[in-house]
C-alpha positions in Angstrom: -1.7 -18.1 26.2 1.6 -16.2 26.0 5.2 -17.1 26.9 7.7 -15.1 28.8 8.3 -12.8 25.9 4.6 -11.9 25.5 4.4 -14.0 22.4 0.9 -15.4 21.7 1.8 -19.1 21.5 -1.6 -20.1 20.1 -1.3 -17.7 17.2 2.3 -18.8 16.6 1.0 -22.4 16.4 -1.7 -21.4 13.9 0.9 -19.5 11.8 3.3 -22.5 11.9 0.6 -24.8 10.5 -0.4 -22.4 7.9 3.1 -21.6 6.6 3.9 -25.3 6.3 0.7 -25.7 4.3 1.6 -22.8 2.1 4.9 -24.5 1.2 3.2 -27.9 0.8 0.5 -26.3 -1.4 3.1 -24.8 -3.8 4.9 -28.2 -4.0 1.5 -29.9 -4.6 0.6 -27.5 -7.4 3.4 -29.0 -9.5 1.8 -32.4 -9.5 -1.9 -31.8 -9.7 -2.1 -32.4 -13.4 -0.9 -36.0 -12.9 -2.3 -37.0 -9.5 -5.8 -37.2 -8.0 -4.3 -37.4 -4.6 -2.4 -34.1 -5.2 -5.6 -32.5 -6.5 -7.4 -33.4 -3.4 -4.6 -32.1 -1.1 -4.3 -28.9 -3.2 -8.0 -27.9 -3.0 -8.1 -28.8 0.7 -5.2 -26.5 1.5 -6.2 -23.7 -0.8 -9.7 -23.6 0.7 -8.4 -21.9 3.8 -4.7 -21.4 4.1 -4.4 -17.8 2.7 -7.8 -16.6 4.0 -6.7 -17.7 7.5 -3.2 -16.2 7.2 -4.8 -12.9 6.2 -7.4 -13.3 9.0 -4.6 -13.7 11.6 -2.9 -10.5 10.2 -6.2 -8.7 10.8 -6.4 -10.2 14.2 -3.1 -8.7 15.2 -3.4 -5.3 13.5 -5.7 -3.6 16.0 -3.2 -1.3 17.6 -1.2 -0.7 14.4 -4.0 0.7 12.3 -4.7 3.4 15.0 -1.3 4.9 14.4 -0.4 6.4 11.0 3.4 6.1 11.6 3.1 2.4 12.5 0.9 1.8 9.5 3.4 3.5 7.2 6.2 1.5 8.8 4.4 -1.8 8.1 3.6 -0.7 4.5 7.2 0.2 3.9 8.4 -3.2 5.2 6.0 -5.2 3.1 6.6 -3.2 0.0 10.4 -3.5 0.4 10.0 -7.2 0.8 7.7 -7.4 -2.2 10.2 -5.6 -4.5 13.1 -7.7 -3.1 11.3 -11.0 -3.6 10.2 -9.9 -7.1 13.9 -9.3 -7.9 15.1 -12.6 -6.4 12.5 -14.6 -8.3 13.3 -12.8 -11.6 17.0 -13.5 -11.1 16.3 -17.2 -10.2 14.1 -17.7 -13.3 16.7 -16.0 -15.5 19.5 -18.3 -14.2 17.6 -21.5 -14.6 16.2 -20.5 -18.0 12.6 -20.5 -16.9 10.0 -19.9 -19.7 8.7 -16.8 -17.9 11.4 -14.3 -17.3 9.3 -11.1 -17.7 9.4 -8.5 -15.0 6.4 -6.2 -14.3 6.8 -4.4 -11.0 3.1 -3.9 -10.3 1.7 -7.0 -11.9 2.0 -10.2 -9.9 0.4 -13.7 -10.1 2.9 -15.5 -7.9 4.1 -15.6 -4.3 4.9 -11.9 -3.8 1.2 -11.0 -4.1 0.7 -11.6 -0.4 3.3 -9.0 0.5 1.7 -6.4 -1.7 -1.8 -7.1 -0.7 -0.9 -7.0 3.0 0.5 -3.5 2.6 -2.8 -2.6 0.9 -4.9 -4.1 3.7 -3.1 -1.9 6.3 -3.5 1.3 4.3 -7.2 0.7 3.5 -8.0 -0.3 7.1 -6.3 2.8 8.4 -8.2 5.0 6.1 -11.6 3.5 7.1 -10.7 2.8 10.8 -13.5 5.1 12.0 -16.2 3.6 9.9 -18.7 1.1 11.3 -16.8 -2.2 11.1 -19.9 -4.4 10.4 -21.0 -2.3 7.5 -17.4 -2.1 6.2 -17.3 -5.9 6.3 -20.6 -6.2 4.4 -19.5 -3.7 1.7 -16.1 -5.5 1.3 -17.9 -8.8 0.7 -20.3 -7.2 -1.8 -17.4 -5.7 -3.7 -15.6 -9.1 -3.7 -18.7 -10.8 -5.1 -19.1 -8.2 -7.9 -15.5 -7.9 -8.9 -15.6 -11.4 -10.4 -17.8 -10.0 -13.2 -15.0 -7.7 -14.5 -12.5 -9.6 -16.6 -10.1 -6.7 -16.6 -9.5 -6.9 -12.8 -6.8 -9.4 -12.2 -3.1 -9.4 -11.4 -2.3 -5.8 -12.1 -1.6 -4.2 -8.7 -2.8 -7.5 -7.3 -6.2 -6.0 -7.4 -8.3 -9.2 -7.6 -6.7 -11.0 -4.7 -6.6 -7.8 -2.6 -10.4 -7.3 -3.0 -11.3 -11.0 -2.7 -9.3 -11.6 0.5 -9.7 -8.2 2.2 -12.9 -9.4 4.0 -10.8 -11.9 5.9 -8.5 -9.2 7.1 -11.4 -7.1 8.2 -13.0 -10.0 10.0 -9.8 -10.5 12.0 -9.8 -6.8 12.8 -13.3 -7.1 14.2 -12.7 -10.1 16.4 -11.2 -10.1 19.9 -8.2 -12.5 19.9 -8.6 -13.2 23.6 -12.2 -14.3 23.2 -11.3 -16.4 20.2 -8.5 -18.1 22.1 -10.8 -18.9 25.0 -13.4 -20.3 22.7 -11.0 -22.6 20.8 -9.5 -23.9 24.1 -12.8 -25.8 24.9 -12.4 -29.5 24.3 -15.8 -30.0 22.7 -14.9 -27.3 20.2 -11.7 -29.1 19.3 -13.6 -32.4 18.9 -16.3 -30.9 16.7 -13.7 -29.1 14.6 -11.6 -32.2 14.1 -14.6 -34.2 13.0 -15.7 -31.5 10.6 -12.2 -31.2 9.2 -12.1 -34.9 8.5 -15.5 -34.7 6.8 -14.3 -32.0 4.4 -11.0 -33.9 3.8 -13.0 -37.0 2.8 -15.2 -34.8 0.6 -12.1 -33.5 -1.2 -11.0 -37.1 -1.7 -14.2 -38.9 -2.7 -16.1 -36.0 -4.3 -13.3 -34.2 -5.9 -15.5 -33.6 -8.9 -17.6 -31.2 -6.8 -14.8 -29.4 -5.0 -12.0 -29.1 -7.5 -13.9 -26.9 -10.0 -13.9 -24.2 -7.3 -10.1 -24.0 -7.6 -10.1 -20.8 -9.6 -12.1 -19.0 -7.0 -10.1 -20.3 -4.0 -7.0 -18.7 -5.4 -8.6 -15.3 -5.4 -7.1 -14.1 -8.6 -9.6 -15.3 -11.1 -12.9 -13.9 -12.3 -16.1 -15.9 -13.0 -15.2 -16.4 -16.7 -12.6 -19.1 -15.5 -15.5 -21.2 -14.3 -16.5 -21.8 -17.9 -20.0 -23.4 -18.1 -20.6 -22.4 -14.4 -19.8 -18.7 -15.1 -23.5 -17.7 -14.7 -23.4 -19.0 -11.1 -20.1 -17.3 -10.3 -21.5 -15.0 -7.6 -23.2 -17.9 -5.8 -20.1 -20.1 -6.1 -17.9 -17.4 -4.6 -20.4 -17.2 -1.7 -20.0 -21.0 -1.4 -16.2 -20.6 -1.4 -16.4 -17.9 1.3 -18.6 -20.2 3.4 -16.2 -23.2 3.0 -13.2 -20.9 3.8 -14.8 -19.5 6.9 -15.8 -23.0 8.2 -12.3 -24.3 7.5 -10.7 -21.3 9.1 -12.6 -22.0 12.3 -11.8 -25.7 12.1 -8.1 -25.0 11.9 -8.4 -22.4 14.7 -10.3 -25.0 16.7 -7.8 -27.9 16.4 -4.7 -25.9 17.0 -2.9 -26.5 20.3 -2.6 -23.6 22.8 0.6 -24.7 24.4 4.2 -24.3 23.1 5.4 -27.1 20.9 9.1 -26.2 20.7 10.3 -26.4 17.1 6.7 -26.1 15.7 6.0 -22.9 17.6 9.3 -21.4 16.5 8.3 -22.0 12.9 5.2 -19.8 13.6 7.5 -17.0 14.7 9.4 -17.0 11.5 6.8 -17.3 8.9 7.8 -14.3 6.9 11.3 -15.7 6.2 9.9 -19.1 5.2 7.4 -17.4 2.9 10.1 -15.2 1.4 12.7 -17.9 0.6 10.7 -21.0 -0.2 9.7 -20.1 -3.8 13.2 -19.5 -5.2 14.3 -22.8 -3.7 11.2 -24.5 -5.2 12.2 -23.1 -8.6 15.7 -24.7 -8.2 14.2 -28.0 -7.2 11.8 -27.9 -10.2 14.7 -27.0 -12.6 16.6 -30.0 -11.2 13.6 -32.3 -12.0 13.6 -33.6 -8.4 9.9 -34.6 -8.5 10.3 -36.6 -11.7 13.3 -38.3 -10.3 11.5 -39.3 -7.1 8.5 -40.6 -9.1 10.7 -42.7 -11.3 13.0 -44.0 -8.5 10.4 -44.6 -5.7 7.2 -45.1 -7.7 4.4 -42.7 -8.4 2.7 -42.6 -5.0 5.8 -42.9 -2.8 7.6 -40.3 -5.0 4.8 -37.8 -4.4 4.8 -38.5 -0.7 8.6 -37.9 -0.6 8.1 -34.7 -2.5 5.7 -33.5 0.2 8.1 -34.5 2.9 10.7 -32.3 1.2 8.3 -29.4 1.4 7.9 -29.9 5.2 11.6 -30.3 5.7 12.2 -27.1 3.7 9.8 -25.2 6.0 11.8 -26.5 9.0 15.1 -25.5 7.4 13.9 -22.0 6.5 12.8 -21.5 10.1 16.5 -21.3 11.1 17.4 -17.9 12.6 19.8 -17.0 9.8 17.0 -16.6 7.3 15.0 -14.5 9.8 18.0 -12.3 10.2 18.0 -11.6 6.5 14.4 -10.4 6.7 15.2 -8.4 9.8 18.0 -6.7 7.8 15.4 -5.5 5.2 13.2 -4.3 8.1 16.0 -2.4 9.8 17.5 -1.1 6.6 14.5 1.0 5.7 13.8 2.3 9.3 14.8 5.9 10.0 16.5 6.2 13.3 14.5 8.4 15.8 16.2 11.6 16.7 17.7 11.8 20.1 16.2 14.2 22.6 18.3 17.4 23.0 20.1 17.6 26.3 19.5 20.6 28.4 
């Protein structure tokens, strides 16, 4: 399961698939208003990609949340990256003349939310580390179901997404990664998961009218009022979304390979750099009207496909070590060197 450097190859492969889907999802979002194919792909990806990413973080946090210093170190890193990315995106939007050039440090509806929420997840889990995990998980789900009724809880302090997605972090914290890996290695599990994944993909294509209305809830940042005529059923629909996300998370975990796949596995080791840099580049591509040019030059369908290929290639490009070194600079910059022991 691990390589010579004690990396969990299976988890790296899961993260590689997820970060590619994160980038593809953001590219897809720019074309959903004009393409049913993009709508299907968008809702398929958003049904699980961030819940599973957060679940994996919880899976790997077990030793960290036992140590206050390690928790604070993680929080400082994610908050530093959050502020840095906010600044970079603000600068990028200003340069290209984007319609939204406002800057609110603790209000976020875009990509940086994940960095802020992850810091919150570590702090909250540390504070409640001695509580019964099962009851804590139940209470977090109940809170997530109720929060949708409050229209004032939204992007300020990334509160809505932090509450809605926290149960996935907790679930990862509760599960033994070794047992999960052994379970998903079984061939029959992979076959069943692949078949179930195909079924859901077909549902997203042929019954888009049933799945796409759940989009506001899959993003985690919207209350039940966004469901319009379905608002009275908001709590039940969020439960449905949780069930879909859990099933899809297990499907992805089930179909992921457990052996190293060279370039692909490397992508999974550098997800933070890819997440950090892809959005500013997407702003530049959008400003350059690349999608419209592709659609006009190659035709609507082929143009959209080429747009998605660019998303995958961007993920590959950003997995280069130079981008990870920039992220490492942020991490090392804020670390305080440990004092040397006094010599006798």
